[in-house]
C-alpha positions as CSV (number, residue, x, y, z in Angstrom):
1,M,54.2,108.7,43.1
2,T,54.3,111.6,44.6
3,S,53.7,114.8,42.8
4,P,57.0,117.1,41.7
5,V,54.6,120.1,42.7
6,S,52.9,120.9,45.7
7,Y,50.2,123.7,46.5
8,E,49.4,125.4,49.8
9,L,47.3,128.8,51.5
10,V,50.3,130.9,52.9
11,D,47.8,133.2,54.8
12,E,46.1,134.6,51.3
13,I,48.5,133.5,49.0
14,G,48.0,130.3,47.4
15,V,52.0,129.0,47.0
16,I,52.9,126.4,43.7
17,T,56.2,124.6,44.8
18,V,58.2,123.1,42.1
19,D,60.6,119.9,43.4
20,N,61.8,118.2,40.2
21,P,65.4,117.6,41.1
22,P,68.0,118.4,39.5
23,V,66.4,121.2,37.3
24,N,62.8,121.6,37.8
25,A,62.7,120.3,34.2
26,L,59.1,120.5,32.5
27,S,58.4,116.8,32.9
28,H,54.5,116.0,32.3
29,A,54.1,115.3,36.0
30,V,55.6,119.0,36.6
31,R,53.2,120.6,33.9
32,Q,49.9,118.6,35.3
33,G,50.9,119.4,38.7
34,I,51.1,123.6,38.3
35,H,48.0,123.1,36.0
36,D,45.8,121.6,38.8
37,A,47.2,124.0,41.2
38,I,46.2,126.8,39.3
39,A,43.1,125.2,38.9
40,A,42.7,124.9,42.6
41,A,44.0,128.3,43.2
42,Q,40.5,129.5,41.2
43,E,38.3,128.0,43.8
44,D,39.7,128.6,47.3
45,A,40.4,131.6,49.4
46,S,43.7,133.1,47.9
47,K,44.4,136.5,46.4
48,A,47.1,136.1,44.3
49,V,49.3,132.9,43.5
50,L,53.2,132.5,43.6
51,I,55.3,130.1,41.8
52,V,58.4,129.2,43.2
53,C,61.1,126.0,42.8
54,E,63.1,124.1,45.3
55,G,66.7,123.4,44.7
56,R,69.4,125.5,42.9
57,T,66.9,126.8,40.2
58,F,63.6,128.0,38.7
59,I,62.7,125.7,36.0
60,A,65.6,125.0,33.5
61,G,63.8,124.5,30.3
62,A,61.9,121.1,28.8
63,D,62.8,117.8,30.2
64,I,65.2,115.9,27.9
65,T,64.1,112.3,28.7
66,E,60.9,113.4,26.9
67,F,62.7,114.5,23.6
68,G,61.6,112.5,21.0
69,K,58.7,110.8,22.6
70,P,54.6,111.9,22.2
71,P,53.9,115.1,24.3
72,K,50.8,114.1,26.8
73,E,48.3,116.9,27.7
74,P,49.0,119.5,29.0
75,H,51.0,120.7,27.1
76,L,53.1,123.5,27.4
77,P,51.5,126.6,25.6
78,D,48.0,125.3,27.2
79,L,49.7,125.7,30.4
80,C,50.8,129.0,30.1
81,N,47.5,130.1,28.9
82,T,46.0,128.7,31.6
83,I,48.3,130.8,33.7
84,E,47.7,133.7,32.0
85,A,44.2,133.4,32.0
86,S,43.9,133.1,36.0
87,S,41.5,135.4,37.2
88,K,43.9,135.5,40.4
89,R,47.6,137.1,40.0
90,V,50.2,134.8,39.5
91,V,53.6,135.8,40.5
92,A,56.8,133.7,39.1
93,A,60.2,134.1,41.7
94,L,63.4,133.2,39.9
95,H,66.1,132.1,41.2
96,G,69.4,129.7,39.3
97,T,68.3,129.7,35.4
98,A,65.2,130.5,34.4
99,L,65.7,129.2,30.5
100,G,63.1,127.7,27.6
101,G,60.0,126.6,28.8
102,G,60.7,127.8,32.0
103,L,60.9,131.4,31.4
104,E,57.9,130.9,28.8
105,V,56.1,129.8,32.0
106,A,57.2,133.2,33.8
107,L,56.1,135.2,30.7
108,S,52.6,133.8,31.1
109,C,52.7,135.2,35.1
110,H,51.5,138.5,35.8
111,D,54.4,139.8,37.7
112,R,57.9,138.4,37.6
113,C,60.8,138.8,40.8
114,A,64.2,137.3,40.9
115,V,67.0,136.8,42.8
116,P,70.1,139.3,41.7
117,G,72.0,136.1,40.2
118,A,69.1,134.6,38.5
119,K,69.7,134.0,34.7
120,L,66.9,134.3,32.0
121,G,67.0,133.0,28.6
122,L,65.2,131.9,25.8
123,P,68.2,129.3,24.1
124,E,66.0,127.1,22.0
125,V,67.9,128.2,18.8
126,K,70.8,126.5,20.1
127,L,68.9,123.0,19.6
128,G,67.6,124.7,16.2
129,L,64.2,125.4,17.4
130,L,62.4,128.5,18.7
131,P,60.4,128.8,21.9
132,G,57.3,126.9,21.2
133,A,54.8,128.4,24.0
134,G,54.3,131.3,23.4
135,G,57.6,132.7,24.1
136,T,58.2,134.9,20.8
137,Q,54.7,136.2,21.2
138,R,54.8,137.4,24.8
139,L,58.3,138.9,24.6
140,P,58.3,140.8,22.1
141,R,55.3,142.7,24.2
142,L,57.0,142.6,27.3
143,I,60.6,143.9,25.8
144,G,59.9,145.4,22.3
145,A,60.3,143.3,19.0
146,S,64.4,144.5,19.0
147,A,65.4,143.1,22.2
148,A,63.0,140.1,21.8
149,L,64.8,139.2,19.0
150,D,68.5,139.5,20.3
151,L,67.7,137.6,23.4
152,M,65.8,134.8,21.3
153,T,68.4,134.7,18.2
154,S,71.1,134.8,20.4
155,G,70.3,132.1,22.8
156,N,72.1,133.6,25.8
157,P,70.7,134.5,29.0
158,V,70.8,137.8,30.6
159,D,71.0,138.1,34.3
160,A,68.5,140.0,36.6
161,G,69.8,143.3,36.4
162,Q,69.8,143.4,33.0
163,A,66.4,141.5,32.8
164,A,65.2,144.1,35.6
165,K,66.4,146.9,32.6
166,L,64.4,145.3,29.6
167,G,61.2,145.1,31.7
168,L,61.4,141.1,31.8
169,V,61.9,141.0,35.2
170,D,59.5,143.6,37.5
171,H,61.6,143.3,41.1
172,V,65.1,142.2,41.9
173,V,64.6,140.8,45.6
174,D,67.2,140.6,48.0
175,G,67.7,137.4,50.9
176,E,65.9,134.5,51.2
177,L,63.8,133.9,47.8
178,R,60.8,132.6,48.8
179,D,60.2,135.3,52.0
180,A,61.0,138.1,49.9
181,A,58.6,136.8,47.2
182,L,56.0,136.3,49.5
183,A,56.3,139.9,51.3
184,W,56.5,141.2,47.4
185,C,53.1,139.7,46.7
186,R,51.7,141.1,50.1
187,E,52.5,144.4,48.8
188,L,50.7,143.8,45.6
189,I,47.6,142.5,46.9
190,A,47.7,145.6,49.4
191,K,48.5,147.9,46.7
192,D,45.6,146.2,44.5
193,A,47.9,146.4,41.8
194,E,46.9,146.0,38.2
195,R,47.0,142.2,36.6
196,R,49.0,142.9,33.4
197,R,48.3,139.8,30.8
198,T,51.5,140.1,28.5
199,S,49.3,139.0,25.6
200,E,47.0,141.8,26.0
201,L,49.9,144.5,25.6
202,T,50.7,145.9,22.4
203,V,54.4,145.8,20.8
204,E,56.1,148.7,19.8
205,D,56.3,149.1,16.4
206,V,59.7,148.9,14.9
207,P,60.8,151.9,12.1
208,A,60.5,150.8,8.4
209,G,62.8,148.3,7.0
210,A,64.2,147.3,10.4
211,L,63.0,143.5,10.4
212,E,64.6,143.8,6.7
213,E,67.8,144.9,7.6
214,Y,67.9,142.3,11.1
215,R,67.1,139.8,8.9
216,K,70.1,140.4,6.5
217,A,72.8,140.9,9.7
218,L,71.5,137.5,10.8
219,A,71.6,135.7,7.4
220,R,75.4,136.7,8.0
221,R,75.9,135.6,11.7
222,T,73.8,132.5,11.7
223,R,74.8,131.5,8.0
224,G,72.7,128.5,6.4
225,Q,70.6,128.2,10.1
226,I,66.7,128.1,9.4
227,A,65.2,128.7,13.0
228,P,67.3,132.3,13.7
229,Q,64.8,133.3,10.6
230,K,61.5,131.5,11.6
231,I,61.7,133.7,14.9
232,V,62.1,136.8,13.1
233,D,58.7,135.5,11.7
234,C,56.9,135.0,14.7
235,V,58.3,138.5,15.7
236,E,57.1,140.0,13.0
237,A,53.5,137.9,13.4
238,A,53.7,139.7,17.0
239,L,53.8,143.0,15.4
240,T,51.2,142.6,12.4
241,R,48.7,139.8,14.1
242,P,46.4,139.4,16.8
243,F,48.1,137.1,19.9
244,A,45.9,134.1,19.1
245,E,47.0,134.4,15.3
246,G,50.6,135.2,16.2
247,L,50.4,131.8,18.4
248,Q,49.2,129.8,15.6
249,I,52.1,131.0,13.3
250,E,54.6,129.8,16.0
251,R,53.1,126.5,16.4
252,E,53.9,126.1,12.9
253,K,57.1,127.4,12.5
254,F,57.9,125.4,15.7
255,L,57.2,122.4,14.2
256,E,58.8,122.9,11.1
257,C,61.9,123.5,13.3
258,M,61.3,120.3,15.3
259,Q,61.2,118.4,12.2
260,S,64.2,119.7,10.2
261,P,67.6,117.6,9.7
262,Q,68.7,120.9,11.3
263,S,67.5,120.6,14.8
264,A,68.1,117.0,14.8
265,A,71.3,117.5,14.2
266,L,71.8,120.1,17.2
267,R,69.6,117.5,19.6
268,H,72.3,115.1,18.5
269,M,75.3,117.4,19.6
270,F,73.4,118.2,22.6
271,F,73.6,114.7,24.1
272,A,76.8,113.7,22.0
273,E,78.7,116.5,24.6
274,R,77.3,115.1,27.5
275,E,77.9,111.2,26.5
276,A,81.5,112.6,25.6
277,A,82.6,113.2,29.2
278,K,81.5,109.8,30.5
279,V,84.8,107.4,29.6
280,R,84.0,103.2,29.3
281,G,85.7,101.3,32.1
282,L,86.3,104.3,34.1
283,A,84.3,103.7,37.8
284,S,82.1,106.9,38.6
285,D,83.5,106.9,42.0
286,T,87.7,106.9,40.7
287,P,88.9,109.2,43.3
288,L,90.8,112.4,41.8
289,R,94.0,114.0,42.2
290,E,94.3,117.2,44.2
291,M,94.9,119.8,41.5
292,N,95.8,123.6,42.7
293,K,98.6,124.7,41.1
294,V,99.9,123.9,37.3
295,G,103.0,124.1,35.6
296,V,103.0,124.8,31.3
297,I,106.6,124.4,29.6
298,G,106.5,127.0,26.7
299,A,105.3,130.2,26.6
300,G,104.2,130.7,23.0
301,T,101.3,131.3,22.0
302,M,99.8,127.9,22.8
303,G,101.7,128.1,26.0
304,S,100.6,131.0,27.1
305,G,97.1,130.3,26.2
306,I,97.1,126.8,28.2
307,A,98.0,129.1,31.0
308,M,95.8,131.4,31.0
309,N,93.1,128.8,31.1
310,F,93.8,127.7,34.8
311,A,94.2,131.5,36.0
312,N,91.2,132.1,34.5
313,A,89.9,129.1,36.8
314,G,91.3,130.5,40.0
315,M,94.4,128.1,40.2
316,Q,98.0,129.2,40.0
317,A,99.9,128.8,36.7
318,V,103.9,128.7,36.4
319,L,105.1,129.3,32.8
320,L,108.2,127.8,31.9
321,E,110.4,129.1,29.2
322,V,114.4,128.9,28.0
323,D,115.6,132.6,29.5
324,D,114.2,135.6,30.5
325,E,113.3,137.2,26.7
326,A,111.1,134.1,25.6
327,L,109.4,134.1,29.1
328,G,108.7,138.1,28.1
329,R,107.5,137.6,25.2
330,G,105.0,135.0,26.3
331,F,103.9,137.3,29.0
332,G,103.0,139.9,25.9
333,I,101.0,137.4,24.5
334,I,99.3,137.0,27.8
335,D,98.8,140.8,28.8
336,R,97.6,141.4,25.3
337,N,94.8,138.9,25.6
338,Y,93.7,139.8,28.7
339,Q,93.5,143.5,27.7
340,G,91.3,141.8,24.4
341,G,89.1,140.4,27.0
342,V,88.5,143.8,28.8
343,K,88.0,145.7,25.5
344,R,85.4,143.2,23.9
345,G,83.9,143.3,27.4
346,K,84.3,139.6,28.4
347,M,85.5,140.4,31.7
348,S,86.5,143.7,33.8
349,E,89.6,145.2,34.5
350,E,89.5,143.8,38.2
351,Q,88.7,140.0,36.6
352,A,91.7,140.3,34.4
353,L,94.4,141.7,37.0
354,A,93.4,139.3,39.2
355,C,93.8,136.3,36.5
356,R,97.3,137.8,35.8
357,G,98.3,137.6,39.0
358,R,97.9,134.2,39.0
359,I,100.6,133.5,36.2
360,S,104.6,133.5,37.2
361,G,107.3,132.6,35.3
362,T,110.3,130.6,35.4
363,T,113.4,129.1,33.4
364,D,114.4,126.5,36.3
365,Y,112.8,123.4,36.1
366,E,113.1,123.0,39.9
367,S,110.2,125.6,40.2
368,F,108.1,122.6,39.1
369,S,108.9,120.5,42.2
370,D,105.4,121.3,44.1
371,V,103.1,121.8,41.2
372,D,100.0,118.8,40.9
373,L,100.1,118.7,36.9
374,V,102.5,120.2,34.2
375,I,101.8,120.4,30.5
376,E,104.2,120.8,28.1
377,A,103.8,122.5,24.9
378,V,107.3,122.7,23.0
379,F,107.6,122.1,19.4
380,E,106.4,119.0,17.6
381,N,109.2,116.7,17.9
382,L,109.3,113.3,19.8
383,E,113.3,113.6,21.0
384,L,112.8,117.1,22.5
385,K,109.3,116.3,24.0
386,Q,111.1,112.8,25.4
387,E,114.2,115.2,27.0
388,V,111.4,117.2,28.5
389,F,109.7,114.2,30.2
390,A,113.0,113.2,31.4
391,K,113.3,116.1,33.4
392,L,110.0,116.5,34.8
393,D,110.4,112.7,35.8
394,A,113.6,114.3,37.7
395,V,112.0,117.1,39.3
396,C,108.2,116.5,40.1
397,R,107.4,114.9,43.0
398,Q,105.3,111.7,42.8
399,G,101.8,112.0,41.8
400,T,101.6,114.9,39.8
401,I,100.2,114.7,36.7
402,L,102.6,115.2,33.8
403,A,100.8,115.9,30.3
404,T,102.0,116.6,26.8
405,N,100.1,118.8,24.5
406,T,101.2,117.3,21.4
407,S,99.2,117.5,18.1
408,Y,100.5,114.2,16.7
409,Q,103.3,112.3,18.5
410,D,103.2,108.8,20.2
411,V,102.1,109.6,23.9
412,D,103.4,105.9,24.7
413,R,106.9,107.1,23.3
414,I,106.7,110.1,25.6
415,A,105.4,108.2,28.7
416,A,108.4,105.7,27.9
417,A,111.0,108.4,29.1
418,T,109.6,108.7,32.4
419,K,109.8,105.9,35.5
420,R,106.1,106.5,35.9
421,P,104.5,106.3,32.7
422,Q,100.8,105.6,34.6
423,D,101.2,109.2,35.3
424,V,101.3,110.6,31.7
425,I,98.4,111.6,29.5
426,G,97.9,113.7,26.7
427,L,96.2,116.6,26.6
428,H,95.5,118.2,23.7
429,F,94.5,122.2,23.7
430,F,93.0,123.5,20.5
431,S,94.2,126.8,19.2
432,P,93.4,129.6,20.6
433,A,93.8,127.4,23.6
434,H,92.3,130.0,25.9
435,I,88.9,130.4,24.1
436,M,88.4,126.8,22.0
437,K,86.3,124.7,23.9
438,L,87.5,121.6,22.6
439,L,90.2,119.2,24.7
440,E,91.5,115.9,23.4
441,V,92.3,113.6,26.0
442,V,94.9,111.2,25.0
443,R,94.8,108.0,27.2
444,A,97.8,106.2,26.5
445,E,98.8,102.4,27.1
446,K,99.4,103.0,31.1
447,T,97.9,106.2,32.3
448,A,96.3,105.6,35.1
449,D,92.4,105.6,35.9
450,D,92.5,108.3,38.6
451,V,94.8,110.3,36.1
452,L,92.2,110.0,33.8
453,A,89.3,111.0,35.7
454,T,91.5,113.8,37.4
455,C,92.2,115.5,33.7
456,M,88.5,114.8,32.6
457,A,87.0,116.8,35.7
458,L,89.6,119.7,35.4
459,A,88.7,120.2,31.7
460,K,85.2,121.1,33.0
461,K,86.5,123.3,35.8
462,I,88.5,124.9,32.7
463,R,84.8,125.1,30.7
464,K,86.5,122.8,28.6
465,T,84.7,120.3,26.5
466,P,86.7,116.5,26.9
467,V,87.0,113.8,24.6
468,V,89.0,110.5,25.2
469,S,91.3,109.3,22.3
470,G,93.2,106.4,22.0
471,V,97.2,107.1,20.9
472,C,97.4,107.2,17.1
473,Y,99.1,109.9,15.0
474,G,97.1,113.3,15.0
475,F,94.2,111.0,17.6
476,I,91.1,111.8,16.1
477,G,90.9,115.4,14.8
478,N,94.5,115.7,13.7
479,R,94.4,112.0,12.0
480,M,91.3,112.8,10.2
481,L,92.3,116.7,9.2
482,G,95.4,114.9,7.5
483,H,92.4,113.0,4.7
484,Y,90.3,116.6,4.8
485,A,93.4,118.5,3.6
486,R,94.9,116.2,1.2
487,E,91.3,116.5,-0.5
488,A,91.5,120.2,-0.3
489,Q,94.9,120.6,-1.6
490,L,94.3,117.7,-4.4
491,C,91.1,120.1,-5.9
492,V,93.3,122.8,-6.1
493,I,96.2,121.3,-8.1
494,E,93.9,119.7,-9.9
495,G,91.9,122.6,-11.1
496,A,90.1,124.4,-8.1
497,T,91.5,127.7,-7.0
498,P,92.0,128.1,-3.4
499,E,89.1,130.3,-3.5
500,Q,86.7,128.0,-4.9
501,V,87.2,125.4,-2.5
502,D,87.1,127.5,0.5
503,T,83.9,129.0,-0.8
504,A,82.3,125.8,-1.3
505,L,82.7,124.6,2.1
506,E,81.8,127.9,4.0
507,E,78.7,128.0,1.8
508,W,78.2,124.2,2.8
509,G,78.4,125.7,6.7
510,M,82.2,125.2,8.0
511,A,83.1,128.5,9.8
512,M,86.3,128.7,7.7
513,G,87.6,127.3,4.3
514,P,90.5,124.5,4.8
515,L,93.1,126.7,3.2
516,A,92.3,129.7,5.1
517,V,92.4,127.7,8.7
518,F,95.8,126.5,7.2
519,D,96.9,129.8,6.4
520,L,96.0,131.1,10.3
521,A,97.5,128.4,12.0
522,G,100.5,128.7,9.5
523,L,101.8,126.6,6.9
524,D,104.9,125.7,8.5
525,V,103.2,123.7,11.4
526,G,101.8,121.2,8.7
527,Y,105.6,121.3,6.9
528,K,107.2,120.6,9.7
529,A,104.9,117.9,11.2
530,R,105.5,116.3,7.7
531,Q,109.2,116.5,7.3
532,G,109.0,114.7,10.7
533,L,108.0,111.6,9.1
534,P,109.0,108.8,7.0
535,E,109.2,109.4,3.3
536,A,106.9,106.7,3.0
537,E,104.4,108.2,5.6
538,R,104.2,111.7,4.2
539,G,100.9,110.4,1.9
540,D,100.4,111.4,-1.5
541,P,102.8,113.8,-2.9
542,R,101.1,115.7,-5.0
543,A,98.6,116.7,-2.2
544,F,100.9,119.0,0.0
545,R,103.6,119.8,-3.2
546,V,101.9,123.7,-3.3
547,A,101.7,124.1,0.4
548,D,105.6,122.9,0.9
549,A,106.3,125.2,-2.1
550,L,104.8,128.2,-0.5
551,V,106.6,127.5,3.3
552,E,109.9,127.1,0.8
553,M,109.3,130.4,-0.5
554,G,108.7,132.0,2.9
555,R,104.7,132.5,2.7
556,L,103.5,131.0,6.0
557,G,100.1,132.2,6.0
558,Q,99.0,135.1,7.9
559,K,102.1,135.7,10.2
560,T,103.9,136.4,7.4
561,G,101.0,138.0,5.5
562,A,101.2,135.6,2.5
563,G,100.2,132.2,1.8
564,F,97.3,130.5,0.1
565,Y,96.3,134.1,0.0
566,R,97.4,137.6,0.5
567,Y,96.9,139.6,4.1
568,D,96.1,143.2,4.7
569,P,98.8,144.1,7.2
570,K,96.1,145.8,9.2
571,I,92.7,144.2,9.2
572,R,94.1,140.5,7.9
573,Q,91.1,140.4,5.2
574,R,92.5,137.8,2.6
575,S,92.6,138.2,-0.8
576,S,93.6,136.3,-3.9
577,D,97.0,135.9,-5.5
578,P,97.9,135.8,-8.9
579,E,101.4,134.5,-7.6
580,V,99.9,131.6,-6.3
581,Q,97.8,130.9,-8.7
582,T,100.8,130.5,-11.1
583,L,102.5,128.6,-8.7
584,I,99.9,125.6,-8.7
585,E,99.9,125.8,-12.5
586,R,103.8,125.1,-12.6
587,E,103.6,122.5,-9.7
588,A,100.5,120.7,-11.4
589,A,102.8,120.3,-14.8
590,L,106.3,119.4,-13.0
591,L,103.9,116.6,-11.2
592,G,101.7,115.3,-14.7
593,V,98.3,116.7,-13.5
594,E,96.1,117.8,-15.8
595,Q,94.0,120.4,-14.7
596,R,90.2,120.7,-15.1
597,E,87.1,122.5,-13.4
598,I,85.8,121.1,-10.4
599,D,82.3,122.3,-9.1
600,S,81.4,122.9,-5.7
601,E,79.8,119.3,-5.1
602,E,82.8,117.4,-6.1
603,I,84.7,119.5,-3.5
604,V,82.2,119.3,-0.5
605,D,81.7,115.5,-1.2
606,R,85.7,114.5,-1.3
607,L,86.6,116.8,1.7
608,M,83.5,115.3,3.5
609,F,83.9,111.8,3.0
610,A,87.8,111.7,3.5
611,L,86.2,112.7,7.1
612,V,83.9,110.5,7.3
613,N,85.8,107.5,6.3
614,E,88.6,108.2,8.6
615,G,86.3,108.7,11.2
616,I,84.9,105.5,10.9
617,N,88.2,103.3,10.3
618,I,88.8,105.7,14.1
619,L,85.9,104.1,15.4
620,D,86.6,100.4,14.2
621,E,89.9,100.5,15.6
622,G,88.6,102.0,19.1
623,I,90.7,105.1,19.1
624,A,87.6,107.1,19.8
625,Q,84.7,105.7,22.2
626,R,81.4,106.6,19.8
627,P,80.4,108.4,16.7
628,G,79.2,111.5,19.0
629,D,82.6,112.1,20.4
630,I,84.2,112.1,16.5
631,D,81.3,115.1,16.2
632,V,82.0,117.0,19.3
633,V,85.8,116.5,18.3
634,Y,84.9,118.8,14.9
635,V,82.2,121.1,15.7
636,Y,84.0,122.5,18.9
637,G,87.6,122.2,17.2
638,Y,87.5,122.3,14.0
639,G,84.8,124.6,12.9
640,F,82.2,121.9,11.9
641,P,78.6,123.5,11.5
642,A,76.6,122.2,14.8
643,W,73.4,122.4,12.8
644,R,75.1,119.6,10.4
645,G,75.9,117.6,13.6
646,G,79.4,116.8,13.1
647,P,81.0,114.6,10.8
648,M,79.7,110.8,11.9
649,H,76.1,112.3,12.4
650,Y,75.9,114.0,8.8
651,A,76.9,110.3,7.1
652,D,73.9,109.2,8.9
653,A,71.9,111.9,7.6
654,V,72.6,111.6,4.2
655,G,73.1,107.7,4.3
656,L,75.7,105.5,4.7
657,A,74.9,104.0,1.5
658,H,75.4,107.2,-0.4
659,V,78.7,108.0,1.6
660,L,79.7,104.2,0.1
661,Q,78.8,105.0,-3.5
662,R,80.4,108.0,-3.4
663,I,83.4,106.5,-1.8
664,R,83.9,104.1,-4.5
665,E,83.5,106.4,-7.3
666,F,86.1,108.1,-6.1
667,E,88.1,105.1,-5.9
668,Q,87.5,104.2,-9.5
669,R,88.6,108.0,-10.5
670,F,91.5,109.2,-8.0
671,G,93.0,105.6,-7.2
672,P,92.6,102.9,-3.7
673,E,95.7,104.6,-2.7
674,N,93.6,107.5,-0.9
675,W,89.9,106.0,-1.1
676,T,89.7,102.9,0.2
677,P,86.4,102.6,2.1
678,A,86.7,101.7,5.9
679,P,85.9,97.8,5.9
680,L,83.2,98.9,8.8
681,L,81.5,101.2,6.4
682,E,81.1,98.2,4.2
683,K,79.9,96.1,6.9
684,L,77.1,98.9,8.0
685,V,75.6,99.2,4.4
686,E,75.5,95.6,4.0
687,S,73.8,95.4,7.4
688,G,71.5,98.3,6.9
689,I,72.2,99.9,10.1
690,T,73.5,103.4,11.0
691,L,76.5,104.5,13.0
692,A,74.0,105.7,15.3
693,E,72.8,102.0,15.9
694,W,76.0,100.5,15.4
695,A,77.1,102.2,18.6
696,K,74.1,101.4,20.5
697,S,74.7,97.8,19.8
698,K,78.2,98.3,21.5
699,G,76.8,100.1,24.5
700,N,77.9,103.8,23.6
């Protein structure tokens, strides 16, 4: 087998070239090749060594195909030490992305140059890990403890310009990288510049108490996660211990992270997100429809946010509303969103203006005669949506994709309002639509393969994470959410306060508690959805009685300043409201519910296992393709903590037998109407296999 690493002498410079497409990952062969080339350079006529990569990037990190397998020598920490110990200057030439182990290789070199567009980072924390090849020890010595902590605990990369200001890059080059890097190496040789080993540098001291303050702020920002705090431990070692001792502490902390359930969950999510993009039964060479211009119906908060996605991706977007006044309100939302993006440093004023310029408005359906895609984002009313699609069928050219942003409605019935059901699909965005990553792509019975393939590709273009769902009420996310919401509100009417429920879930790891989320979304949204259902399909009448009563009192959540909580009109900070507690007690008495104390463990188990049980039903019915798809939906759409891996991974982690045992307990206590174990769950427990193993047996 040809080695992915080559070595040659170019005049007096030994050039190590890595060519391991697509991202020059640090496979065993790459590590061995670099190690052998460094050894060869010690014996030849070279005066310096240059490490450069072919293709679109420098070494972008570890080889994910080796995850979970026993590592082979040379291990990356040893390779980095070998590079740094070289008797000849070693220079790294960076382009594309130098991430994780790739940046650790660069840190072990004596000098680093980069093209202006290069990105450098240590994203290990996003997999529940920390840099384990000297990164936590070399980076603080090079750029200071504070900057190193920020880079490692965020996991976010910096560009070459920022890296140069930090001292992470020594030289930003112009032109073709290899030639420019060779020229710079010659300059360094000619000047006989001092060879700098990062391990021999001292870390700038930090003020007394600074690390402790950093830990506290980090704990608030990364609630429940262990890897960020272990990164601080390692940086503290860099400040207080010799380099060799620091490396030993780093290795101990790295292994603790690697063996933790959190890292297992985050690595699961890494692969689950990639798997979710693959559609069962859809050929990889399915042709795509051309997508340049998009129409959006409804200029409310959702429709305006949807239009921004396409404008931000360089596409033309046309917003339709019933009149100019409604259109003006929509553009007001868009302008405020862009102004907020500029203020937060997410984009420049020029970028915001360019994006805004791609969005136009209309009150006439005929304006959609030349669009490639239309997304309907009107109220959740089936008849209204069918009326809209009948109009689109009449005005849109053949080949236009007709999409509904419905959260609940039957996409097959919407498609039936047209003469082209093969062109109809569900594209369920999550609010705020210009920020949230998730996109549920709902494949209707007659949706054409090229329509599905085009929408999956389009999701990537607008920087969304797509997950395919079949047709059912609420699809994947909201169908499961109904059971989660039921248990949250049953806990309230049975005796827990809204604060107790939300605190229990937030301390467990959810981004927001369920009742705070309902206030944020607007209690009237769920109210209208329930009112649109036949009474027999509305579920347990006790579950939503309090929420419905709040809506009927005009307490719709944050937008009216009051829902389950009261909200400060300026900063929207929530506070408990005795009026709500009085309402809860009154409604419990009317329904004959005897209130009691409910502990956090019961609250969490009821909400989590309600999610899990319905998720398993969704899998059994084929609505979701695989357990990981459900996890992606909940992590990216519903604030589920990624470090717990999504509800399906969580079920496997705590054990399906335990999940089933708790569900049966709840069935005994609360009745089978809400707590009937999913048949597939019972089968899996009986067979002794996990959801992950079941999915693998299905070829997912």
